[in-house]
Wavefront OBJ file of the C-alpha trace (Angstrom):
o trace
v -29.725 199.138 184.765
v -27.376 196.295 185.715
v -25.921 196.224 182.194
v -25.377 199.984 182.282
v -23.527 199.727 185.599
v -21.288 196.979 184.210
v -20.496 199.103 181.163
v -19.654 202.109 183.343
v -17.507 199.955 185.603
v -15.622 198.502 182.647
v -15.056 201.992 181.260
v -13.772 203.213 184.632
v -11.370 200.241 184.870
v -10.084 201.042 181.382
v -9.456 204.656 182.421
v -7.617 203.538 185.560
v -5.522 201.098 183.540
v -4.579 203.847 181.125
v -3.558 206.163 183.960
v -1.423 203.449 185.527
v 0.314 202.765 182.219
v 0.859 206.475 181.696
v 2.430 206.868 185.161
v 4.064 203.441 185.467
v 7.619 204.780 185.336
v 6.818 207.159 188.204
v 5.237 204.386 190.267
v 8.282 202.175 189.743
v 10.807 204.898 190.513
v 9.111 206.201 193.627
v 7.621 202.970 194.880
v 4.175 204.579 195.068
v 2.339 201.598 196.479
v 0.231 202.706 199.422
v 0.103 199.165 200.755
v -0.774 195.595 199.909
v -4.283 194.300 200.353
v -3.732 190.622 201.118
v -1.635 188.799 198.570
v -3.638 189.415 195.416
v -4.003 193.191 195.077
v -2.107 196.394 195.709
v -3.414 199.890 196.324
v -1.909 202.651 194.227
v -2.711 206.364 194.013
v -4.184 207.719 190.777
v -4.480 211.478 191.398
v -5.440 212.501 187.870
v -8.910 210.905 187.684
v -11.863 213.180 188.391
v -14.547 211.464 190.406
v -17.981 212.267 188.846
v -19.768 215.014 190.754
v -22.529 217.595 190.254
v -21.500 221.081 189.242
v -23.693 224.158 189.095
v -23.662 226.054 185.824
v -24.314 229.729 185.007
v -27.732 230.837 183.839
v -28.361 233.452 181.203
v -30.817 235.354 183.403
v -32.552 235.230 186.732
v -31.494 233.259 189.741
v -29.258 233.948 192.709
v -26.435 236.429 192.042
v -28.196 238.435 189.373
v -28.836 242.155 189.719
v -26.955 245.147 191.079
v -23.768 244.748 193.012
v -20.046 245.418 192.914
v -17.253 242.947 192.257
v -16.059 241.509 195.578
v -19.248 242.208 197.529
v -20.033 239.390 200.004
v -22.983 237.290 198.902
v -24.072 236.802 202.506
v -23.079 237.996 205.951
v -21.370 234.680 206.578
v -18.930 234.880 203.645
v -15.271 234.811 204.669
v -11.956 235.141 202.949
v -10.133 231.936 201.922
v -7.735 230.666 204.570
v -9.619 232.198 207.479
v -12.112 230.660 209.850
v -12.173 227.457 211.836
v -12.070 223.829 210.717
v -15.100 222.841 208.722
v -16.855 219.703 207.536
v -16.498 220.165 203.794
v -14.712 217.681 201.573
v -11.497 218.667 199.833
v -9.521 217.210 196.948
v -8.073 213.768 197.586
v -5.845 211.265 195.844
v -7.965 208.450 194.441
v -6.731 205.059 195.625
v -7.577 202.105 193.421
v -7.081 198.411 194.057
v -5.304 196.667 191.202
v -4.755 192.927 191.066
v -1.174 191.731 190.824
v -2.132 189.863 187.668
v -3.319 193.090 186.022
v -0.261 194.956 187.294
v 2.002 192.309 185.774
v 0.180 192.578 182.449
v 0.670 196.360 182.420
v 4.341 195.941 183.310
v 4.830 193.416 180.518
v 3.137 195.663 177.951
v 5.052 198.799 178.888
v 8.482 197.126 179.124
v 7.714 194.781 176.212
v 8.725 191.791 178.305
v 8.575 188.450 176.464
v 6.607 185.573 177.935
v 8.843 183.148 179.803
v 9.120 179.601 178.498
v 9.492 177.465 181.649
v 11.709 174.428 181.623
v 11.208 171.098 183.354
v 7.757 170.401 184.750
v 5.925 173.277 183.202
v 3.156 174.454 185.532
v 2.797 171.104 187.261
v -0.695 170.683 188.708
v -1.571 167.884 191.126
v -5.093 166.746 191.955
v -6.311 167.099 195.544
v -9.428 165.298 196.794
v -11.768 167.418 198.904
v -14.897 166.053 200.587
v -17.588 168.642 200.000
v -20.932 167.070 200.959
v -23.134 163.985 201.346
v -24.931 161.981 198.655
v -27.422 159.111 198.656
v -25.094 156.916 196.599
v -21.452 156.049 196.626
v -18.913 153.345 197.488
v -19.315 151.547 200.812
v -15.850 152.706 201.867
v -17.182 156.287 201.971
v -20.403 155.538 203.841
v -21.127 158.263 206.399
v -22.099 156.264 209.485
v -23.451 159.149 211.575
v -25.590 160.594 208.783
v -26.863 157.110 207.869
v -27.819 156.391 211.494
v -29.617 159.720 211.888
v -31.541 159.185 208.647
v -32.663 155.701 209.733
v -33.660 156.992 213.179
v -35.644 159.835 211.616
v -37.460 157.408 209.299
v -38.391 154.976 212.098
v -39.700 157.775 214.344
v -41.754 159.211 211.501
v -43.244 155.801 210.640
v -43.957 154.877 214.291
v -41.728 151.785 214.255
v -39.180 153.145 216.695
v -39.283 151.485 220.148
v -37.619 153.602 222.829
v -37.454 150.573 225.217
v -35.652 148.480 222.623
v -33.907 151.057 220.390
v -32.786 148.969 217.466
v -31.925 151.018 214.387
v -31.707 149.082 211.124
v -30.804 151.301 208.117
v -32.325 150.438 204.799
v -30.846 151.129 201.396
v -32.653 154.465 201.249
v -31.138 155.547 204.578
v -27.531 155.193 203.521
v -25.530 158.364 203.062
v -22.082 158.657 201.469
v -19.414 161.304 201.459
v -19.131 163.153 198.140
v -15.945 164.677 196.820
v -14.497 166.682 194.011
v -11.007 166.977 192.579
v -9.462 170.432 192.795
v -6.287 171.497 191.010
v -3.382 171.916 193.406
v -0.536 173.798 191.718
v 2.967 172.856 192.739
v 5.712 175.397 193.124
v 8.013 175.028 190.178
v 9.895 178.324 190.278
v 12.107 179.893 192.911
v 13.772 183.297 193.259
v 16.927 183.418 195.357
v 17.618 186.996 196.388
v 21.137 187.850 197.555
v 22.143 191.262 198.887
v 25.336 192.823 200.181
v 24.611 194.326 203.618
v 28.104 195.566 204.397
v 28.672 199.111 205.614
v 28.850 200.525 202.082
v 25.217 199.550 201.337
v 23.013 202.251 202.860
v 19.264 202.664 203.269
v 18.857 204.270 199.843
v 20.515 201.319 198.134
v 18.328 198.852 200.049
v 15.201 200.795 199.115
v 16.164 200.433 195.449
v 16.526 196.683 195.933
v 13.156 196.495 197.734
v 11.315 198.321 194.950
v 12.935 196.343 192.168
v 12.330 193.005 193.880
v 8.606 193.828 194.184
v 8.287 194.266 190.409
v 10.436 191.202 189.711
v 8.150 189.150 191.982
v 5.058 190.583 190.299
v 6.208 189.633 186.814
v 7.494 186.150 187.649
v 4.333 185.300 189.603
v 2.350 186.037 186.460
v 4.449 183.474 184.583
v 4.217 180.627 187.092
v 1.347 179.159 189.082
v 3.549 178.953 192.150
v 6.661 180.807 193.194
v 8.972 180.510 196.176
v 11.361 183.200 197.397
v 14.507 182.678 199.480
v 16.646 185.463 200.908
v 20.383 185.606 201.553
v 22.333 188.497 203.082
v 26.099 188.709 203.208
v 29.071 190.804 204.189
v 32.128 188.642 204.755
v 29.781 185.788 205.753
v 26.444 184.789 204.211
v 23.292 183.566 205.920
v 19.702 182.879 204.927
v 17.045 185.147 206.467
v 13.357 185.992 206.093
v 12.057 188.798 203.891
v 11.713 191.342 206.699
v 15.293 190.823 207.850
v 16.524 190.911 204.274
v 15.372 194.483 203.700
v 16.121 195.903 207.140
v 19.554 194.580 208.060
v 22.607 196.778 208.090
v 26.015 195.523 209.081
v 29.596 196.659 208.840
v 32.750 194.920 207.778
v 34.199 193.609 204.579
v 32.535 191.886 201.663
v 33.125 188.373 200.372
v 30.657 187.771 197.581
v 31.690 184.133 197.237
v 30.079 183.381 200.624
v 26.647 184.253 199.178
v 27.233 182.264 195.994
v 28.311 179.192 197.969
v 25.211 179.345 200.174
v 22.954 179.931 197.162
v 24.396 176.875 195.425
v 23.931 174.787 198.580
v 20.235 175.761 198.683
v 19.810 174.857 195.008
v 21.547 171.499 195.464
v 19.521 170.672 198.567
v 16.019 171.895 197.710
v 15.619 172.692 194.014
v 16.486 170.138 191.402
v 17.287 171.986 188.140
v 15.351 169.352 186.187
v 12.131 170.207 188.026
v 12.542 173.844 189.052
v 12.936 177.119 187.224
v 15.618 178.934 189.229
v 16.267 182.686 189.289
v 19.101 183.993 191.501
v 19.266 187.800 191.853
v 22.301 189.396 193.467
v 22.476 193.077 194.469
v 25.697 194.729 195.580
v 27.693 197.926 195.222
v 30.409 195.953 193.428
v 33.026 196.183 196.150
v 34.531 192.725 196.788
v 37.208 191.740 199.319
v 39.907 190.626 196.909
v 40.694 189.584 193.362
v 41.049 185.997 194.585
v 37.494 185.994 195.929
v 36.238 187.439 192.651
v 37.925 184.617 190.743
v 36.242 182.134 193.087
v 32.859 183.773 192.339
v 33.422 183.473 188.613
v 34.361 179.817 189.012
v 31.194 179.049 191.031
v 29.075 180.770 188.413
v 30.727 179.077 185.475
v 30.941 175.516 186.781
v 27.952 175.198 189.102
v 25.332 177.925 189.111
v 24.841 179.001 185.494
v 24.374 175.420 184.197
v 21.600 174.917 186.795
v 19.585 178.145 186.600
v 17.270 179.767 184.077
v 18.853 183.173 184.524
v 21.360 184.741 186.915
v 20.876 188.488 187.420
v 23.404 190.804 189.005
v 22.346 194.344 189.849
v 25.044 196.784 190.888
v 23.573 199.579 192.996
v 25.658 202.735 192.885
v 27.126 203.702 196.257
v 29.531 206.511 197.158
v 31.579 203.976 199.122
v 31.715 201.040 196.699
v 34.372 200.524 194.043
v 31.953 199.140 191.442
v 34.581 196.740 190.137
v 32.626 193.486 190.337
v 30.359 194.110 187.351
v 33.420 194.861 185.230
v 34.934 191.526 186.256
v 31.704 189.736 185.329
v 31.671 191.351 181.898
v 35.262 190.314 181.290
v 34.749 186.790 182.613
v 31.540 186.054 180.705
v 31.448 187.303 177.159
v 27.842 187.283 175.876
v 26.694 184.584 178.310
v 22.976 183.986 177.630
v 22.136 183.027 181.206
v 23.807 186.057 182.762
v 22.078 189.434 182.937
v 23.886 192.490 184.292
v 22.502 195.874 185.245
v 23.922 199.047 186.750
v 21.372 200.854 188.931
v 22.512 204.410 189.565
v 19.361 205.537 191.387
v 15.605 204.931 191.570
v 15.105 206.357 188.088
v 17.254 203.507 186.754
v 14.989 200.791 188.185
v 12.659 200.962 185.170
v 15.449 200.132 182.721
v 17.043 197.600 185.063
v 13.877 195.495 185.190
v 13.839 195.333 181.404
v 17.524 194.395 181.315
v 16.894 191.556 183.759
v 13.630 190.159 182.405
v 13.813 191.156 178.756
v 15.484 187.888 177.748
v 12.390 185.828 178.540
v 14.383 183.046 180.175
l 1 2 3 4 5 6 7 8 9 10 11 12 13 14 15 16 17 18 19 20 21 22 23 24 25 26 27 28 29 30 31 32 33 34 35 36 37 38 39 40 41 42 43 44 45 46 47 48 49 50 51 52 53 54 55 56 57 58 59 60 61 62 63 64 65 66 67 68 69 70 71 72 73 74 75 76 77 78 79 80 81 82 83 84 85 86 87 88 89 90 91 92 93 94 95 96 97 98 99 100 101 102 103 104 105 106 107 108 109 110 111 112 113 114 115 116 117 118 119 120 121 122 123 124 125 126 127 128 129 130 131 132 133 134 135 136 137 138 139 140 141 142 143 144 145 146 147 148 149 150 151 152 153 154 155 156 157 158 159 160 161 162 163 164 165 166 167 168 169 170 171 172 173 174 175 176 177 178 179 180 181 182 183 184 185 186 187 188 189 190 191 192 193 194 195 196 197 198 199 200 201 202 203 204 205 206 207 208 209 210 211 212 213 214 215 216 217 218 219 220 221 222 223 224 225 226 227 228 229 230 231 232 233 234 235 236 237 238 239 240 241 242 243 244 245 246 247 248 249 250 251 252 253 254 255 256 257 258 259 260 261 262 263 264 265 266 267 268 269 270 271 272 273 274 275 276 277 278 279 280 281 282 283 284 285 286 287 288 289 290 291 292 293 294 295 296 297 298 299 300 301 302 303 304 305 306 307 308 309 310 311 312 313 314 315 316 317 318 319 320 321 322 323 324 325 326 327 328 329 330 331 332 333 334 335 336 337 338 339 340 341 342 343 344 345 346 347 348 349 350 351 352 353 354 355 356 357 358 359 360 361 362 363 364 365 366 367 368
């Protein structure tokens, strides 16, 4: 019976996986994640799977409903027309919610977008060893002798043997009484990859544009976490001035004023220089904007920062230009002119949510 259940469960998981792959583009475009469950799984709706249920069939003869009668005649005095009557207790049709691990979701994403596996640089998947004391043994080094457990064991032995004197309580542990702490080494992965998200929050970036960034960043996180044992994320928002914020502030801040993209690039480079050595970290800056910069001089400064400082230090720099009715969209053109076929630079124009699917492949398809 247990084997049969496992087989049925595996078959059901395969069906769910197929439905997710079939509808992946829709999930990405619409952000159809009903909510995270902790940090390891997400809940997504799969409305096209029929949950097994009993269904009555028609008999050739006999049984209820056979015999004389006209079409439309009530089967019982209590029969009512659809849509009438009070609220009942019956179960209706529901969307099936399934929990999918982020690891499985990343695998599906990689298969559907044909994303290459990333080859990390530097300390590839560095794993340290952490000592954890997990119990007590009867042998071990004297430096790990557990005094309390040894004393209790000696006291228990003397009471049991009748040698314990309550008026002169002298406890002398023997070799058999000694107890020692036991330990085991557990792998402790070190963070060796960081994503630095930058977003323009000036007045021209509205809620729709920020929602696009939020959805795309979720899938970027999901894929990169499948490539590294540990991953850190830092968040920078900017208009004319840049500042580092937490994730919640990053996606829910709206400001007005002009835009100086160089302020974000300067702050990003300061964070890299201070916290993430390029020889030990795999670095992924992502910048999202509507492409409207303050001046041509500031754009030239951005190109200089990228060329001389940031691109030599990072694995991949990704710029996503989110279409806005108020932005000029000039910045991505300047990047294309300034960097002809630069391997570490990935550019993407994101017109709407339907473009997120292709944008993810443009960003991550290089396998850097």
